[in-house]
C-alpha positions in Angstrom: 110.2 103.0 73.8 112.9 101.5 71.5 114.7 98.2 71.9 117.8 99.7 73.6 115.8 101.5 76.2 113.5 98.5 76.9 116.6 96.4 77.4 117.9 98.9 79.9 114.5 98.8 81.6 114.8 95.1 82.1 118.4 95.6 83.4 117.0 98.0 86.0 114.5 95.4 87.2 117.4 93.0 87.8 118.7 95.1 90.7 118.3 93.5 94.2 118.4 89.8 93.3 118.5 87.3 96.2 121.8 86.0 97.5 123.6 83.1 96.0 122.4 79.6 96.8 124.6 76.8 98.1 123.3 74.7 95.3 125.4 75.2 92.1 122.7 74.0 89.8 120.3 76.7 91.1 122.9 79.4 90.7 123.6 78.2 87.2 119.8 78.4 86.4 119.6 81.9 87.8 122.8 83.0 85.9 121.4 81.7 82.6 118.2 83.6 83.2 120.1 86.8 83.9 122.0 86.3 80.6 118.7 85.9 78.8 117.3 89.1 80.4 120.3 91.0 79.1 119.7 89.6 75.6 116.0 90.3 75.5 113.8 93.4 75.5 110.3 94.3 76.7 107.8 93.2 74.0 106.0 95.9 72.1 102.9 96.0 69.8 105.3 95.4 67.0 105.7 91.8 68.3 103.0 89.6 66.8 102.2 88.0 70.2 101.7 91.4 71.7 100.2 93.4 68.9 96.9 94.0 70.8 98.5 94.6 74.2 100.5 97.7 74.8 102.5 97.4 78.0 104.4 100.6 77.5 102.8 102.1 80.7 104.7 99.5 82.7 108.0 100.7 81.3 107.3 104.3 82.3 107.2 103.4 86.0 110.1 102.4 88.3 109.6 99.3 90.5 111.9 98.0 93.2 112.1 94.3 94.2 110.6 93.5 97.6 113.3 93.3 100.3 113.9 90.4 102.6 112.3 90.2 106.0 115.5 91.3 107.7 115.2 94.7 105.9 111.5 95.6 106.0 110.7 98.3 103.4 109.4 101.7 104.6 105.6 101.9 104.3 105.2 98.1 104.1 101.6 97.2 105.3 101.3 94.9 108.3 99.4 91.8 107.3 97.3 90.5 110.2 95.1 87.5 110.7 91.9 89.5 109.8 93.4 90.4 106.4 94.1 86.7 105.7 90.6 85.7 106.7 89.2 87.9 104.0 90.6 85.5 101.4 90.8 82.2 103.4 89.4 79.0 101.9 87.6 77.0 104.6 88.2 73.7 102.9 91.9 74.2 102.5 94.2 71.5 104.0 97.3 73.6 103.4 98.0 77.3 102.8 101.1 79.1 101.8 101.0 82.9 102.1 103.5 85.2 100.2 103.6 88.9 101.0 105.0 90.9 98.1 106.6 87.7 96.9 108.2 86.8 100.3 107.1 83.7 102.3 105.0 84.5 105.4 105.3 81.3 107.6 103.2 82.9 110.4 100.1 82.9 108.1 100.8 79.5 106.5 99.9 76.0 107.5 100.1 72.4 106.2 97.7 69.7 107.4 97.6 68.0 104.0 100.1 65.2 104.7 102.1 66.0 101.6 104.9 68.4 100.7 103.6 71.9 100.7 106.4 74.3 101.6 108.5 77.3 100.7 110.6 76.6 97.6 113.6 78.2 99.3 113.8 75.3 101.7 112.3 72.7 99.3 115.2 73.0 96.8 117.4 71.3 99.4 115.0 68.9 101.2 113.7 67.7 97.8 116.7 68.4 95.7 116.5 65.7 93.1 112.8 66.2 92.4 113.0 70.0 92.2 116.2 70.0 90.1 114.5 67.7 87.6 111.5 70.0 87.1 112.3 73.6 88.1 112.9 75.8 85.0 112.3 72.8 82.7 108.8 73.7 81.6 108.4 77.5 81.6 111.0 78.3 78.9 112.6 81.7 79.3 115.1 81.7 76.4 112.7 84.0 74.4 110.5 85.2 77.2 111.8 88.3 79.1 109.3 88.1 82.0 109.8 84.4 82.6 113.6 85.0 82.6 113.2 87.8 85.1 111.2 85.6 87.4 113.8 82.9 87.1 116.6 85.3 87.9 114.9 86.1 91.2 114.3 82.4 92.2 114.1 82.1 96.0 110.8 82.1 97.8 108.0 80.3 96.1 105.4 77.5 96.4 106.5 73.9 96.2 103.8 71.2 96.1 104.7 67.5 95.7 101.8 65.0 95.6 103.3 61.6 96.2 102.5 58.4 94.2 98.8 57.3 94.5 97.9 60.0 97.0 94.5 61.6 96.5 94.2 64.9 98.2 90.6 65.7 98.8 91.0 69.2 100.2 92.6 72.0 98.2 96.0 73.6 98.6 95.7 77.4 98.8 98.6 79.5 97.5 97.8 83.1 98.5 99.9 86.0 97.1 99.3 89.3 98.8 100.5 92.7 97.4 101.0 95.3 100.1 103.6 97.8 98.7 103.3 100.4 96.1 106.1 100.5 93.4 107.2 97.0 94.4 108.1 94.2 92.0 107.4 90.7 93.1 108.2 87.4 91.4 105.9 84.6 92.7 107.0 81.1 91.7 105.1 77.9 91.9 106.2 74.3 91.2 103.7 71.5 91.4 104.9 67.9 91.0 102.1 65.3 90.8 103.5 61.8 90.9 102.0 58.7 89.3 98.4 58.1 90.2 98.1 61.2 92.4 95.3 63.8 92.5 95.1 67.3 94.0 93.4 70.7 93.7 95.7 73.8 93.7 94.4 77.3 94.1 96.6 80.3 93.1 95.1 83.5 94.5 96.5 87.0 93.8 95.1 89.8 95.9 96.0 93.2 97.2 95.8 95.4 100.3 96.2 98.7 98.3 95.3 100.3 95.0 98.6 101.9 94.1 100.7 100.6 91.2 102.9 97.5 91.7 104.2 94.8 89.4 103.5 91.1 89.8 105.6 88.8 87.5 104.5 85.2 88.2 105.7 81.8 86.9 104.0 78.5 87.5 105.2 75.0 86.4 103.3 71.8 86.8 104.4 68.3 86.0 101.8 65.5 86.0 103.1 61.9 85.9 101.1 59.0 84.5 97.5 58.8 85.6 97.8 61.9 87.8 95.0 64.5 88.0 95.3 68.2 88.9 92.6 70.8 89.3 94.2 74.2 89.0 92.2 77.3 89.9 93.8 80.7 89.3 92.1 83.9 90.5 93.7 87.3 89.7 92.1 90.1 91.7 94.9 92.6 91.9 94.6 96.3 92.7 93.2 98.7 90.1 96.6 100.2 89.2 98.6 97.0 89.2 100.5 95.3 86.4 100.2 91.5 86.3 102.1 89.3 83.9 102.1 85.5 84.4 103.4 82.4 82.6 102.1 78.9 83.4 103.5 75.8 81.8 102.0 72.3 82.3 103.3 68.9 81.1 101.1 65.9 81.0 102.3 62.3 80.9 100.3 59.2 79.9 96.6 59.2 80.9 97.0 62.3 83.1 94.3 64.9 83.5 94.6 68.7 84.0 91.6 71.0 84.5 92.2 74.7 84.8 89.8 77.5 85.7 91.3 81.0 85.4 89.5 84.2 86.5 90.8 87.7 85.8 89.1 90.5 87.6 91.8 93.0 88.6 94.9 94.9 87.5 95.3 97.8 85.1 97.1 95.6 82.6 97.2 91.8 82.9 98.6 89.1 80.7 98.3 85.3 81.3 100.3 82.9 79.1 99.2 79.2 79.6 101.0 76.5 77.7 99.9 72.9 78.1 101.9 70.0 76.6 100.1 66.8 76.0 103.3 64.8 76.0 102.0 61.2 76.1 99.1 59.2 74.8 95.8 59.4 76.7 96.4 62.7 78.3 93.5 65.1 78.7 93.1 68.8 79.5 90.2 71.1 80.1 90.9 74.9 80.2 88.2 77.4 81.3 88.7 81.1 81.5 86.8 84.3 82.4 87.9 87.9 82.2 85.5 90.4 83.7 86.8 94.0 83.3 85.7 97.6 83.0 87.1 101.1 83.2 90.4 101.3 81.3 91.5 97.8 82.1 93.3 95.5 79.6 93.2 91.7 80.1 95.1 89.5 77.7 95.0 85.7 77.7 97.3 83.6 75.5 97.1 79.8 75.5 98.8 77.0 73.7 97.5 73.4 73.8 100.2 71.3 72.3 99.0 67.9 71.1 102.5 66.2 70.7 101.3 62.6 70.8 98.3 60.6 69.6 95.0 60.0 71.3 94.8 63.0 73.5 91.8 65.2 74.3 91.5 68.9 75.0 88.6 71.2 75.7 88.7 75.0 76.1 86.1 77.6 76.9 87.1 81.3 77.4 84.7 84.1 78.1 85.2 87.9 78.3 82.8 90.4 79.7 84.0 93.9 78.9 82.5 97.3 79.9 83.3 101.0 79.6 86.5 101.5 77.5 88.2 98.3 78.6 89.8 95.8 76.3 90.1 92.1 76.4 92.4 89.9 74.2 92.3 86.2 73.7 94.6 84.2 71.6 94.1 80.4 71.8 96.3 78.1 69.7 95.7 74.4 69.4 98.7 72.7 67.9 98.4 69.1 66.6 101.8 67.7 65.8 102.7 65.4 63.0 101.9 61.9 64.1 99.4 63.0 66.8 96.6 61.0 65.3 93.2 60.6 66.8 93.4 63.9 68.5 90.1 65.2 69.9 90.1 68.9 70.5 87.6 71.8 70.7 87.8 75.5 71.6 85.2 78.2 72.1 85.8 81.9 72.6 82.6 83.8 73.7 82.7 87.5 74.4 80.2 90.0 75.7 80.4 93.8 75.1 78.5 96.0 77.5 79.3 99.4 76.1 80.0 101.0 72.7 83.7 101.6 73.7 84.4 98.2 75.0 86.7 96.1 72.7 87.6 92.4 72.3 90.3 91.0 70.1 89.9 87.2 69.8 91.9 84.8 67.8 91.2 81.1 68.2 93.4 79.1 65.9 94.2 75.5 64.9 97.5 74.3 63.5 97.0 70.7 62.4 99.8 68.5 61.0 98.0 65.1 61.3 95.1 63.8 59.2 93.1 61.6 61.6 91.8 64.2 64.0 88.6 65.7 65.4 89.1 69.4 66.0 86.7 72.4 66.1 86.9 76.0 67.2 84.7 79.1 67.2 84.4 82.7 68.4 81.5 85.1 69.0 81.6 88.8 70.0 78.4 90.6 70.7 76.0 92.3 73.1 73.2 90.8 75.1 70.5 89.0 73.1 67.6 91.4 72.8 65.1 88.5 72.7 66.4 87.2 76.1 66.2 90.7 77.6 62.6 91.0 76.3 61.7 87.6 77.7 62.9 88.5 81.2 61.2 91.9 81.0 58.0 90.1 80.1 58.4 88.2 83.3 58.4 91.4 85.4 62.1 92.3 85.5 63.2 95.9 84.8 65.4 96.4 81.8 68.5 96.9 84.1 67.7 93.8 86.2 67.2 91.7 83.1 70.6 92.8 81.6 72.4 92.3 85.0 70.9 88.8 85.3 72.0 87.8 81.8 75.4 89.2 82.3 75.9 87.4 85.5 74.7 84.1 84.0 77.1 84.5 81.1 80.1 84.7 83.5 78.8 82.2 86.1 79.0 79.4 83.6 82.8 79.5 84.1 82.7 80.2 87.8 80.5 77.1 88.3 83.4 74.9 87.1 85.6 75.8 90.1 85.7 72.6 92.3 86.0 74.5 95.7 82.6 75.4 97.0 83.5 78.4 99.3 85.7 80.0 96.6 83.1 79.4 94.0 80.4 81.0 96.1 82.6 84.0 96.9 83.4 84.6 93.3 79.8 84.2 92.2 78.9 87.0 94.7 81.7 89.1 93.4 80.6 88.6 89.7 77.0 89.4 90.7 78.1 92.6 92.4 80.2 93.7 89.5 77.6 93.0 86.9 75.1 95.1 88.9 77.5 98.0 89.3 77.1 101.1 87.0 80.6 100.2 85.7 82.5 97.1 86.1 85.6 99.0 87.2 83.7 100.6 90.1 83.8 97.5 92.3 87.2 96.4 93.7 87.8 92.7 93.1 88.5 91.6 96.7 
């Protein structure tokens, strides 16, 4: 598809935007995003950042935005309490549920004692805080999908952790897809004030297997000495398209830990940008993609060391079976003057079939001379010596391989700080690694 036609495709996705807001600044933000959508085009494999990820199948399908609750769409699945319980997190102190991108208050609750509410109301009740952060971190000037999401700003998750508040129980943000051929635009804004601490879980699930399009944007702002654990689980339907952008800004001595798990979707892409904006900031980013069949999972990360004496750690793993393809591009940027940076990155990838493919590109861009930085990447199959050892202990060849594959992925899952979710995902990974093909088990 050429540039003109991809631009028209983006224009077609702009149909059905939410009504104007009474807030002039929010309308201006949306209008700016609409202008950028009109000036941009869908990325292709000719674009360097997308050269391994062909999303042309997305542009061959027509998607309609989810309609408001006053106009329920024909064929919309009815979400009941039993459906929600499939994905509930027992430890959660608050939960916001969004159905095809629309807030579902009947399935949501807040016992956390902090602000956890729908963004559509939060833009008014917390106007100053939201205006200062919304659209400030996830840049959309050159990102068509982030611009599309911003053009549809309405419902979304707003989490504000007040100064010195330490939230022990997690906040669960559950995004449920129920409609085929629907486009949804989940939005999340997390503001962690000075000295605060919280765990936020973003969970993308589906009730059906037909094609739909999820275009998500998350922004997080951590003030001085704040700490956020961010867990992101993508287990969309097998025919879904999932594109997400997450941007995080860290102030002095703040700490951000992310664990991202990609299991579902026909084609998925996750862009994660972390800005270490003040001295003493630390981030730890862990990721796992477990895919099979014809799936494509792409992860792009940027850890931007903009100031001195910051620390970053990154581990990303891919387990790829059948004819699936995984892509990882991890960029660590050390700006001029960001002395005494300490950063390391590891990309480890496991191929389970002859047709499976991984394209990995860990990279360092260093413009300071007093730094400690390292990166590395491996792509291979199961270690034959480890398989032999387990077989010598009485396991069959299949059982030995399944156990090693599970252990490879479980290293990332174990870093999730929510026990019930961790255990559920461990069981899911175990089930998928024991299946004849990874794509044979639905990630629910």
